[in-house]
Structure formats: structure tokens, C-alpha cells
C-alpha positions as CSV (number, residue, x, y, z in Angstrom):
1,M,103.8,98.7,104.8
2,I,104.8,101.0,101.9
3,N,105.0,104.7,102.7
4,H,103.3,106.3,99.7
5,K,105.3,109.6,100.1
6,D,108.5,107.6,99.8
7,L,107.2,105.7,96.8
8,D,106.1,108.9,95.1
9,L,109.6,110.4,95.7
10,L,111.4,107.3,94.2
11,E,109.3,107.5,91.1
12,R,110.4,111.1,90.4
13,K,113.0,111.9,87.8
14,H,116.6,111.4,89.0
15,A,115.7,110.0,92.4
16,M,117.2,106.5,91.9
17,Y,120.0,107.9,89.8
18,V,121.1,110.2,92.7
19,L,121.0,107.4,95.2
20,V,123.2,105.1,93.1
21,A,125.5,108.0,92.2
22,I,126.1,108.8,95.9
23,K,127.0,105.2,96.6
24,E,129.3,105.0,93.6
25,N,131.0,108.4,94.3
26,P,131.8,108.6,98.0
27,N,132.6,112.0,99.5
28,S,130.7,113.8,96.8
29,T,129.1,117.1,97.2
30,K,125.7,118.1,95.9
31,T,127.4,119.8,93.0
32,D,129.5,116.8,92.2
33,I,126.4,114.6,92.0
34,M,124.4,117.1,90.0
35,R,127.2,117.4,87.4
36,L,128.1,113.7,86.9
37,E,125.9,113.3,83.9
38,K,123.8,115.5,81.6
39,G,120.4,116.4,82.9
40,D,118.6,119.2,84.7
41,E,120.8,120.2,87.6
42,K,117.9,122.0,89.3
43,T,115.9,118.8,89.4
44,K,118.8,116.8,90.7
45,F,119.3,119.4,93.4
46,Q,115.7,119.1,94.4
47,R,115.9,115.3,94.5
48,I,119.0,115.4,96.7
49,N,117.2,117.6,99.2
50,E,114.1,115.5,99.1
51,L,116.1,112.3,99.7
52,I,117.7,114.0,102.7
53,D,114.3,115.0,104.0
54,H,113.0,111.4,103.6
55,G,116.0,110.0,105.4
56,Y,117.8,108.2,102.5
57,V,120.7,110.6,102.4
58,D,122.6,112.6,105.0
59,T,125.3,115.3,104.9
60,V,128.5,115.2,106.9
61,F,131.7,117.2,107.1
62,S,134.5,114.8,106.1
63,E,137.9,115.1,107.5
64,G,140.0,117.3,105.2
65,Y,137.0,118.9,103.4
66,S,135.4,122.2,104.3
67,T,132.2,121.4,102.5
68,K,129.4,119.0,103.3
69,R,129.6,115.6,101.7
70,L,126.7,113.3,100.9
71,I,126.4,109.8,102.4
72,L,123.7,107.2,102.3
73,T,121.8,106.4,105.5
74,D,121.1,102.8,106.4
75,K,117.7,103.3,104.8
76,G,119.4,104.6,101.7
77,E,121.9,101.7,101.6
78,R,119.1,99.2,101.8
79,L,117.3,100.9,98.9
80,V,120.4,101.0,96.7
81,K,120.9,97.3,97.2
82,S,117.4,96.8,96.0
83,I,118.0,99.0,93.0
84,E,121.1,97.1,92.1
85,S,119.2,93.8,92.4
86,M,116.6,95.1,90.0
87,R,119.3,96.2,87.6
88,K,120.8,92.7,87.6
89,V,117.4,91.2,86.8
90,L,116.8,93.7,84.0
91,C,120.2,93.1,82.5
92,S,120.1,89.3,82.5
């Protein structure tokens, strides 16, 4: 069954971008993800926090870093795989 709160989140600006960016840029901080491409950094910051709240993203302290890094949870990994599948269909 689809959780409508999760669906609403994924339809928001930058949500899918942030998920894919975290997968493609391991050990990134929130600031790193927010500044990868042009766009409203405040909105990206909000999406990151919402994705954390919904269980798609988590933060960890990585060895050798003093700041929190973003990682995808299992739920986030499964979602990114679906997004990548959709991209393949749309680009073929």
C-alpha cells in the first residue's frame, strides 16, 4: 500500500534529485548535495531533512571526517533503483 505522505514528499521539488545525488556522491554532507547544481539551496536543505524524517536518508559520522555524512537507507536504496529504472525507460 502506498503511503501518501511519502508520495507527496517524492513529488516535491528536488526530492528525487537529492536521493540520486546522495547515491552518486558518497560521503557527501548536506552542503555538498545542496551545492552540486544550481537551484534553491534552502529547498534542497528542506528536502534532505524531510527525506531523513521519512526514513530514506540517514546521517553518519564517517571515519576521518568530523561532520555528518549522508547515506541512503535500505528504503532509500530501493527507491533510487526505481528512479534509475524510470530514467532508463524515459531515455530509451
